[in-house]
C-alpha positions as CSV (number, residue, x, y, z in Angstrom):
1,L,62.8,63.8,103.8
2,G,65.7,65.2,102.5
3,L,63.7,68.5,101.7
4,L,61.7,68.8,105.2
5,Y,64.9,67.9,107.4
6,R,66.8,70.0,105.2
7,D,70.2,71.1,106.5
8,A,69.4,70.4,110.3
9,G,71.2,72.8,112.3
10,Y,73.6,72.2,115.4
11,E,71.0,73.9,117.8
12,T,68.2,72.4,120.1
13,A,65.9,72.4,116.8
14,G,68.6,70.4,115.2
15,M,68.9,68.0,117.7
16,Q,65.3,67.2,117.6
17,D,65.2,67.3,113.7
18,R,67.7,64.9,113.8
19,L,66.1,62.1,116.2
20,G,63.0,62.7,114.6
21,A,64.6,61.8,111.3
22,F,66.3,58.8,112.6
23,F,63.2,57.1,114.4
24,F,60.9,58.2,111.1
25,L,63.7,56.0,108.9
26,L,63.2,52.8,111.2
27,V,59.7,53.2,111.4
28,F,59.2,53.8,107.3
29,V,61.6,50.6,106.7
30,S,59.9,48.4,109.0
31,L,56.3,49.2,107.9
32,L,57.3,48.3,104.4
33,T,58.4,44.8,105.2
34,M,54.7,44.5,106.1
35,G,54.0,44.0,102.1
36,S,55.4,40.7,102.2
37,V,52.6,39.3,104.3
38,P,50.5,38.5,101.6
39,S,53.2,37.0,99.3
40,W,54.4,34.5,101.6
41,H,50.9,33.2,102.1
42,G,50.0,33.2,98.6
43,S,53.0,31.1,97.5
44,R,52.2,28.4,100.3
45,R,49.9,26.6,97.9
46,V,52.7,26.4,94.8
47,F,55.5,25.5,97.5
48,L,53.5,22.4,98.9
49,H,52.8,21.3,95.4
50,E,56.7,21.8,94.0
51,R,58.3,20.3,97.2
52,A,55.9,17.3,96.9
53,S,57.3,17.1,93.1
54,S,60.7,17.2,94.7
55,V,61.6,20.4,92.6
56,Y,63.4,22.0,95.5
57,G,63.3,21.5,99.4
58,T,62.4,23.4,102.4
59,T,65.6,24.8,103.0
60,E,66.6,25.9,99.2
61,Y,63.0,27.6,99.4
62,L,63.7,29.4,102.5
63,A,67.0,30.4,101.4
64,A,66.1,31.9,97.8
65,G,63.5,33.6,99.4
66,L,65.7,35.3,102.1
67,L,68.4,36.4,99.4
68,V,65.8,37.8,97.6
69,D,64.0,39.7,100.1
70,I,67.0,41.0,102.0
71,V,69.0,41.6,98.9
72,L,66.7,42.8,96.5
73,L,64.1,44.7,98.8
74,R,66.2,45.7,102.3
75,V,69.9,46.3,101.1
76,L,69.4,48.1,97.6
77,P,66.5,50.1,98.5
78,S,68.2,51.3,102.0
79,W,71.5,52.4,100.1
80,F,68.9,54.7,97.4
81,F,67.3,56.0,100.5
82,V,70.8,57.0,101.9
83,A,71.7,58.5,98.6
84,L,69.1,60.7,98.4
85,M,68.5,61.9,101.8
86,Y,71.8,62.0,103.9
87,R,73.2,64.9,102.4
88,P,70.1,67.2,102.1
89,M,69.9,66.4,105.7
90,G,73.1,67.9,106.5
91,L,74.2,64.7,108.5
92,S,77.9,64.3,109.3
93,D,79.9,64.6,105.9
94,D,82.4,62.1,106.9
95,P,82.6,58.9,104.4
96,G,82.8,56.4,107.4
97,H,79.6,57.6,109.1
98,L,77.5,57.7,105.7
99,A,78.7,54.0,105.1
100,T,78.1,53.3,108.8
101,F,74.4,55.1,108.5
102,A,73.3,52.7,105.4
103,A,74.9,49.5,107.2
104,I,72.5,50.2,110.5
105,L,69.5,51.1,108.0
106,I,70.4,47.7,106.2
107,L,70.5,45.9,109.2
108,A,67.3,47.6,111.0
109,N,65.5,46.7,107.3
110,A,66.4,43.1,107.2
111,T,66.0,42.2,110.9
112,A,62.4,43.6,110.5
113,S,61.9,41.5,107.4
114,V,63.1,38.4,109.5
115,V,60.7,39.1,112.6
116,C,57.7,39.9,109.7
117,M,58.3,36.6,108.0
118,A,58.7,34.8,111.2
119,V,55.0,35.8,112.4
120,T,54.0,35.6,109.0
121,C,54.7,31.8,109.0
122,A,53.3,31.1,112.6
123,M,50.0,32.6,111.7
124,A,47.1,30.6,109.7
125,S,46.4,33.6,107.2
126,A,47.4,36.9,106.1
127,R,45.1,38.5,107.7
128,S,45.6,36.9,111.1
129,A,49.4,37.5,110.3
130,N,48.9,41.8,109.7
131,L,47.0,41.8,112.7
132,V,49.4,40.4,114.8
133,M,52.4,42.1,113.1
134,S,50.8,45.7,113.7
135,N,50.6,44.8,116.9
136,V,54.4,43.5,117.6
137,F,55.4,46.7,115.3
138,I,53.8,49.3,118.1
139,V,55.5,47.5,120.9
140,L,59.0,47.7,119.2
141,F,58.5,51.1,118.4
142,M,57.1,52.2,121.8
143,F,60.2,51.1,123.7
144,G,62.5,52.3,120.7
145,G,64.0,54.9,122.5
146,F,62.4,57.9,121.0
147,L,58.7,58.1,122.1
148,L,60.0,56.7,125.9
149,N,63.5,57.9,127.2
150,K,65.1,54.4,128.2
151,D,66.6,56.0,131.8
152,T,63.1,56.6,132.8
153,L,60.9,53.7,132.0
154,P,59.7,51.5,135.2
155,P,62.0,48.5,135.9
156,L,58.3,46.2,135.0
157,V,59.0,47.0,131.4
158,R,62.3,48.0,131.2
159,W,63.0,44.3,129.4
160,L,60.7,45.6,126.5
161,G,63.3,48.0,125.3
162,H,65.8,45.1,125.3
163,V,63.6,42.7,122.8
164,S,63.2,46.0,120.4
165,F,65.6,46.0,117.7
166,V,64.4,49.8,116.7
167,N,66.0,50.2,120.4
168,Y,69.5,49.5,118.8
169,A,69.0,50.9,115.6
170,F,68.1,54.3,117.0
171,E,70.8,54.3,119.4
172,L,73.4,53.1,116.8
173,L,72.0,56.2,114.3
174,A,72.3,58.7,117.1
175,I,75.6,57.3,118.2
176,N,76.9,57.6,114.6
177,E,76.1,61.2,113.9
178,F,76.6,62.7,117.8
179,H,79.8,60.7,119.0
180,G,82.9,62.3,118.2
181,T,82.1,64.9,116.1
182,P,83.5,68.2,116.2
183,A,80.6,70.1,115.9
184,M,79.5,71.6,119.4
185,W,75.7,71.5,120.2
186,T,74.1,75.0,121.5
187,F,71.1,74.6,123.7
188,T,69.1,77.7,124.6
189,V,68.4,78.0,128.1
190,P,64.9,79.4,129.1
191,N,65.3,82.8,130.2
192,T,63.9,82.9,133.7
193,T,65.1,86.3,134.5
194,E,62.7,89.2,135.1
195,P,61.7,91.6,131.9
196,G,64.1,93.9,131.5
197,D,67.0,91.8,132.5
198,K,69.6,90.8,130.7
199,P,69.4,87.2,128.9
200,L,70.9,84.1,130.1
201,P,73.6,82.8,127.6
202,P,73.6,79.9,125.8
203,L,75.0,76.6,127.1
204,T,77.2,74.7,125.1
205,V,77.5,70.9,124.9
206,D,79.3,68.3,123.0
207,G,77.5,65.2,121.3
208,D,77.9,62.8,124.1
209,S,75.7,64.9,126.4
210,V,73.6,65.0,124.1
211,L,73.3,61.2,124.0
212,R,73.0,60.9,127.8
213,Q,70.1,63.2,128.0
214,F,68.3,60.8,126.2
215,G,69.5,57.6,127.7
216,M,72.0,56.3,124.8
217,Y,75.5,55.7,125.8
218,P,78.5,55.2,122.9
219,Q,79.9,52.4,124.9
220,R,76.9,50.3,123.8
221,W,77.6,50.3,120.3
222,T,79.0,46.9,120.0
223,L,76.2,45.3,121.8
224,D,73.8,47.4,119.7
225,F,75.2,46.0,116.6
226,W,75.3,42.5,117.5
């Protein structure tokens, strides 16, 4: 990713590359959580046997499982991911923005993991859990704010965006990058003049204008985090 999106610029293509990279990151870390589906079902028999032997209780088992899964498989990999690809992509060089970027990615990864655990525990087998989880992720991604503009969604399905954690995480990543940054984003207006006429000048806008074009608003920052 660092090489693919290397030094994303401050024009229309750079804006598109940034948003595409943010969404791909969320899809990537979410799909990684599906690797834990077989392990939960595979350890079920061992858990039932050891709980019956009073080795530990359900609460202790779940707490230990969550601790290992979230800290070792969600928090640390997210930090490594940010360390390897944040600078090469040319994202905001402010240390606060970098730390916030990592926190958002960790929260999204942990949320995806918990959703995956909930679906897995509700299913009778790993095969059915994989099938259901795949469809759940499809809906979450579809209404995540990148593939469909949130302001243009019909009221009948708009509520799906409110139950998609991808929607909140994607908006947070975009706000963290575009809002309050000194760089001005340049959009090149299509040349609609006749051949030989003077080309139209580019239109220069700020980061908040970019966010509004995609139905994202900085004032939702706190709500998105919650």
